[in-house]
C-alpha positions as CSV (number, residue, x, y, z in Angstrom):
1,M,16.5,39.6,38.6
2,T,14.9,38.1,41.7
3,S,14.8,39.6,45.1
4,S,17.5,37.3,46.6
5,D,20.7,35.9,45.2
6,P,20.3,32.1,45.0
7,T,24.0,31.6,44.8
8,A,24.3,33.0,48.3
9,L,23.0,29.6,49.5
10,P,25.6,26.9,50.0
11,D,26.4,25.0,46.8
12,P,25.2,21.4,47.4
13,W,27.9,20.1,45.0
14,Q,30.8,22.0,46.6
15,S,31.8,19.4,49.2
16,L,31.8,16.6,46.6
17,H,33.9,18.8,44.2
18,E,36.3,19.6,47.0
19,L,36.7,16.0,48.0
20,L,37.4,14.8,44.5
21,A,39.9,17.6,43.9
22,A,41.6,16.8,47.2
23,M,41.8,13.1,46.4
24,D,43.2,13.9,42.9
25,A,45.8,16.2,44.5
26,E,46.9,13.4,46.8
27,I,47.3,11.0,43.9
28,E,49.3,13.7,42.1
29,Q,51.5,13.9,45.2
30,V,52.3,10.1,44.8
31,Y,53.4,10.9,41.2
32,V,55.6,13.8,42.4
33,A,57.1,11.7,45.2
34,R,58.2,9.2,42.4
35,G,59.8,12.0,40.4
36,I,56.9,12.1,37.9
37,E,56.3,15.8,37.1
38,G,53.5,17.3,34.9
39,V,51.3,14.2,35.1
40,R,47.7,14.6,36.4
41,P,45.6,11.8,37.7
42,R,43.1,12.4,34.8
43,F,45.9,11.4,32.4
44,A,46.2,7.9,33.7
45,Y,43.0,6.4,32.0
46,P,43.8,7.7,28.5
47,L,47.5,6.9,28.7
48,I,46.8,3.3,29.8
49,R,44.2,2.9,27.2
50,L,46.4,4.1,24.4
51,A,49.2,1.8,25.6
52,H,46.8,-1.1,25.1
53,T,45.1,0.0,21.9
54,G,47.7,1.9,20.0
55,P,46.9,5.2,18.3
56,L,43.3,6.3,18.4
57,T,41.4,9.4,17.2
58,I,40.1,11.7,19.9
59,R,36.6,10.4,19.1
60,E,37.7,6.8,19.4
61,L,39.5,7.5,22.7
62,A,36.6,9.4,24.1
63,Q,34.2,6.6,23.2
64,S,36.5,3.9,24.6
65,L,36.7,5.8,27.9
66,N,33.0,6.8,28.0
67,R,34.0,10.5,28.2
68,S,32.9,13.4,26.1
69,H,34.8,14.4,23.0
70,S,35.4,17.9,24.6
71,A,36.8,16.5,27.8
72,I,39.2,14.2,26.0
73,S,40.2,16.9,23.6
74,Q,41.2,19.1,26.5
75,T,43.0,16.2,28.3
76,V,44.9,15.3,25.1
77,A,46.0,19.0,24.7
78,A,47.3,19.0,28.3
79,M,49.1,15.6,27.8
80,R,50.6,16.8,24.5
81,K,51.9,19.9,26.3
82,E,53.6,17.6,28.9
83,G,55.2,15.5,26.1
84,L,53.1,12.4,26.8
85,V,51.3,12.0,23.5
86,T,51.6,13.1,19.9
87,S,48.9,14.2,17.6
88,E,49.1,13.4,13.9
89,P,46.6,13.9,11.1
90,G,44.0,11.1,11.0
91,P,42.3,9.4,8.1
92,D,40.6,12.6,7.1
93,A,41.2,16.3,7.6
94,R,38.9,16.5,10.5
95,T,40.5,13.9,12.8
96,R,43.7,13.6,14.7
97,R,45.3,10.3,15.8
98,I,46.7,10.3,19.3
99,D,49.7,8.1,20.2
100,L,52.0,7.8,23.2
101,T,55.5,9.4,23.2
102,E,58.4,7.4,24.6
103,R,57.9,9.4,27.9
104,G,54.2,8.6,27.9
105,R,54.8,4.9,27.2
106,S,57.5,4.7,29.9
107,L,55.0,5.9,32.6
108,V,52.3,3.3,31.8
109,P,53.6,0.5,34.1
110,F,53.6,2.9,37.0
111,L,50.2,4.4,36.1
112,E,48.8,0.8,35.8
113,A,50.1,0.1,39.3
114,E,48.7,3.3,40.7
115,W,45.3,2.6,38.9
116,R,45.1,-0.8,40.7
117,A,46.2,0.8,44.0
118,T,43.6,3.5,43.7
119,H,40.9,0.9,43.0
120,A,42.0,-1.0,46.1
121,T,41.9,2.2,48.1
122,V,38.3,2.9,46.9
123,A,37.3,-0.6,48.0
124,E,38.9,0.0,51.3
125,L,37.2,3.3,51.8
126,D,33.8,1.7,50.8
127,G,34.4,-0.7,53.7
128,E,35.1,2.0,56.2
129,V,32.0,4.2,55.7
130,P,28.4,3.4,56.5
131,H,27.3,4.0,52.9
132,A,29.8,2.9,50.3
133,L,30.3,5.6,47.7
134,T,30.1,3.0,44.9
135,G,26.8,1.8,46.3
136,V,25.5,5.3,46.7
137,V,26.4,6.1,43.1
138,E,24.5,3.1,41.9
139,E,21.5,4.0,44.0
140,L,21.5,7.5,42.6
141,R,21.7,6.1,39.1
142,R,18.7,3.9,39.8
143,A,16.7,6.8,41.2
144,L,17.6,9.0,38.2
145,A,16.6,6.2,35.8
146,H,13.3,6.2,37.5
147,R,12.9,10.0,37.4
148,S,15.6,12.0,35.6
149,M,17.5,14.9,37.0
150,R,15.9,17.0,34.2
151,Q,12.4,16.1,35.4
152,R,13.3,16.6,39.0
153,V,14.6,20.1,38.2
154,L,11.6,20.9,36.2
155,D,9.3,19.8,39.1
156,H,11.0,22.3,41.4
157,L,11.4,25.1,38.8
158,V,9.4,28.2,39.5
159,E,9.7,30.4,36.5
160,P,9.9,34.1,37.2
161,P,7.0,36.2,36.0
162,R,7.5,37.8,32.6
Protein backbone atom coordinates (compact mmCIF):
# COMPACT_ATOMS: atom_id res chain seq x y z
CA MET A 1 0.00 0.00 0.00
CA THR A 2 1.22 3.49 -0.82
CA SER A 3 1.05 6.51 1.42
CA SER A 4 -1.90 8.12 -0.38
CA ASP A 5 -5.04 6.68 -1.95
CA PRO A 6 -4.90 7.39 -5.71
CA THR A 7 -8.66 6.85 -5.98
CA ALA A 8 -9.16 9.96 -3.82
CA LEU A 9 -8.27 12.01 -6.92
CA PRO A 10 -11.09 12.79 -9.36
CA ASP A 11 -11.66 10.01 -11.90
CA PRO A 12 -10.81 11.46 -15.33
CA TRP A 13 -13.37 9.15 -16.97
CA GLN A 14 -16.24 9.94 -14.58
CA SER A 15 -17.71 12.87 -16.50
CA LEU A 16 -17.70 10.91 -19.77
CA HIS A 17 -19.36 7.89 -18.11
CA GLU A 18 -21.97 10.16 -16.53
CA LEU A 19 -22.65 11.94 -19.84
CA LEU A 20 -23.10 8.67 -21.74
CA ALA A 21 -25.36 7.28 -19.00
CA ALA A 22 -27.45 10.46 -19.00
CA MET A 23 -27.85 10.37 -22.80
CA ASP A 24 -28.85 6.69 -22.68
CA ALA A 25 -31.35 7.48 -19.91
CA GLU A 26 -32.92 10.20 -22.07
CA ILE A 27 -33.18 7.84 -25.05
CA GLU A 28 -34.82 5.30 -22.75
CA GLN A 29 -37.32 8.01 -21.75
CA VAL A 30 -38.26 8.29 -25.44
CA TYR A 31 -39.04 4.56 -25.40
CA VAL A 32 -41.10 4.81 -22.23
CA ALA A 33 -43.04 7.80 -23.61
CA ARG A 34 -43.97 5.56 -26.58
CA GLY A 35 -45.14 2.81 -24.21
CA ILE A 36 -42.06 0.64 -24.79
CA GLU A 37 -41.08 -0.82 -21.44
CA GLY A 38 -38.04 -2.95 -20.62
CA VAL A 39 -36.02 -1.86 -23.65
CA ARG A 40 -32.61 -0.31 -23.15
CA PRO A 41 -30.84 1.79 -25.78
CA ARG A 42 -28.06 -0.83 -25.90
CA PHE A 43 -30.64 -3.32 -27.24
CA ALA A 44 -31.33 -1.33 -30.42
CA TYR A 45 -28.16 -2.26 -32.33
CA PRO A 46 -28.43 -6.05 -31.87
CA LEU A 47 -32.22 -6.08 -32.40
CA ILE A 48 -31.93 -4.13 -35.64
CA ARG A 49 -29.06 -6.32 -36.83
CA LEU A 50 -30.97 -9.53 -36.07
CA ALA A 51 -33.97 -8.18 -37.98
CA HIS A 52 -31.77 -7.74 -41.05
CA THR A 53 -29.66 -10.90 -40.78
CA GLY A 54 -31.94 -13.47 -39.21
CA PRO A 55 -30.73 -15.73 -36.41
CA LEU A 56 -27.06 -15.49 -35.43
CA THR A 57 -24.89 -17.11 -32.82
CA ILE A 58 -23.68 -14.83 -30.06
CA ARG A 59 -20.21 -14.91 -31.63
CA GLU A 60 -21.57 -13.95 -35.07
CA LEU A 61 -23.69 -11.18 -33.57
CA ALA A 62 -20.75 -9.84 -31.54
CA GLN A 63 -18.51 -9.85 -34.62
CA SER A 64 -21.13 -8.15 -36.79
CA LEU A 65 -21.53 -5.37 -34.19
CA ASN A 66 -17.81 -5.11 -33.41
CA ARG A 67 -18.52 -5.83 -29.74
CA SER A 68 -17.01 -8.34 -27.34
CA HIS A 69 -18.56 -11.77 -26.96
CA SER A 70 -19.00 -11.08 -23.24
CA ALA A 71 -20.82 -7.78 -23.79
CA ILE A 72 -23.19 -9.29 -26.35
CA SER A 73 -23.77 -12.36 -24.19
CA GLN A 74 -24.86 -10.09 -21.32
CA THR A 75 -27.01 -7.97 -23.63
CA VAL A 76 -28.66 -11.08 -25.11
CA ALA A 77 -29.42 -12.38 -21.60
CA ALA A 78 -31.08 -9.06 -20.73
CA MET A 79 -33.03 -9.00 -24.01
CA ARG A 80 -34.16 -12.60 -23.47
CA LYS A 81 -35.40 -11.65 -19.99
CA GLU A 82 -37.50 -8.88 -21.60
CA GLY A 83 -38.95 -11.29 -24.17
CA LEU A 84 -37.21 -9.67 -27.15
CA VAL A 85 -35.10 -12.62 -28.33
CA THR A 86 -35.01 -16.38 -28.12
CA SER A 87 -31.95 -18.53 -27.66
CA GLU A 88 -31.87 -21.99 -29.22
CA PRO A 89 -29.06 -24.54 -29.46
CA GLY A 90 -26.75 -23.76 -32.36
CA PRO A 91 -24.93 -26.02 -34.81
CA ASP A 92 -22.85 -27.51 -31.99
CA ALA A 93 -23.26 -27.91 -28.25
CA ARG A 94 -21.21 -24.81 -27.45
CA THR A 95 -23.23 -22.28 -29.45
CA ARG A 96 -26.63 -20.67 -29.13
CA ARG A 97 -28.57 -19.11 -32.01
CA ILE A 98 -30.29 -15.86 -31.17
CA ASP A 99 -33.47 -14.81 -32.95
CA LEU A 100 -36.12 -12.15 -32.49
CA THR A 101 -39.41 -12.87 -30.79
CA GLU A 102 -42.56 -11.34 -32.21
CA ARG A 103 -42.26 -8.58 -29.60
CA GLY A 104 -38.65 -7.90 -30.59
CA ARG A 105 -39.53 -7.88 -34.30
CA SER A 106 -42.46 -5.51 -33.72
CA LEU A 107 -40.14 -2.94 -32.10
CA VAL A 108 -37.58 -2.85 -34.92
CA PRO A 109 -39.30 -0.20 -37.10
CA PHE A 110 -39.40 2.20 -34.14
CA LEU A 111 -35.83 1.32 -33.10
CA GLU A 112 -34.61 2.00 -36.66
CA ALA A 113 -36.35 5.39 -36.58
CA GLU A 114 -34.83 6.15 -33.17
CA TRP A 115 -31.39 5.03 -34.46
CA ARG A 116 -31.63 7.49 -37.35
CA ALA A 117 -32.88 10.25 -35.05
CA THR A 118 -30.02 9.61 -32.62
CA HIS A 119 -27.48 9.81 -35.45
CA ALA A 120 -29.03 13.11 -36.58
CA THR A 121 -28.87 14.34 -32.98
CA VAL A 122 -25.16 13.47 -32.71
CA ALA A 123 -24.50 15.34 -35.96
CA GLU A 124 -26.45 18.32 -34.59
CA LEU A 125 -24.47 18.25 -31.34
CA ASP A 126 -21.20 18.00 -33.26
CA GLY A 127 -22.18 21.24 -35.00
CA GLU A 128 -22.95 23.02 -31.72
CA VAL A 129 -19.71 22.40 -29.85
CA PRO A 130 -16.26 23.76 -30.69
CA HIS A 131 -14.74 20.27 -30.88
CA ALA A 132 -17.05 17.73 -32.47
CA LEU A 133 -17.13 14.54 -30.41
CA THR A 134 -16.83 12.37 -33.50
CA GLY A 135 -13.76 14.38 -34.55
CA VAL A 136 -12.21 14.18 -31.09
CA VAL A 137 -12.73 10.40 -31.04
CA GLU A 138 -10.94 10.11 -34.40
CA GLU A 139 -8.10 12.32 -33.17
CA LEU A 140 -7.75 10.15 -30.06
CA ARG A 141 -7.69 7.01 -32.23
CA ARG A 142 -4.92 8.49 -34.37
CA ALA A 143 -2.91 9.51 -31.29
CA LEU A 144 -3.32 6.03 -29.79
CA ALA A 145 -2.34 4.42 -33.08
CA HIS A 146 0.85 6.46 -32.93
CA ARG A 147 1.50 5.54 -29.28
CA SER A 148 -0.84 3.06 -27.58
CA MET A 149 -2.67 3.55 -24.30
CA ARG A 150 -0.66 0.64 -22.94
CA GLN A 151 2.63 2.33 -23.82
CA ARG A 152 1.47 5.65 -22.41
CA VAL A 153 0.46 4.01 -19.11
CA LEU A 154 3.77 2.17 -18.94
CA ASP A 155 5.63 5.46 -19.57
CA HIS A 156 3.90 6.98 -16.51
CA LEU A 157 3.96 3.89 -14.33
CA VAL A 158 6.16 4.14 -11.27
CA GLU A 159 6.33 0.68 -9.77
CA PRO A 160 6.29 0.50 -5.98
CA PRO A 161 9.45 -0.75 -4.33
CA ARG A 162 9.41 -4.45 -3.49
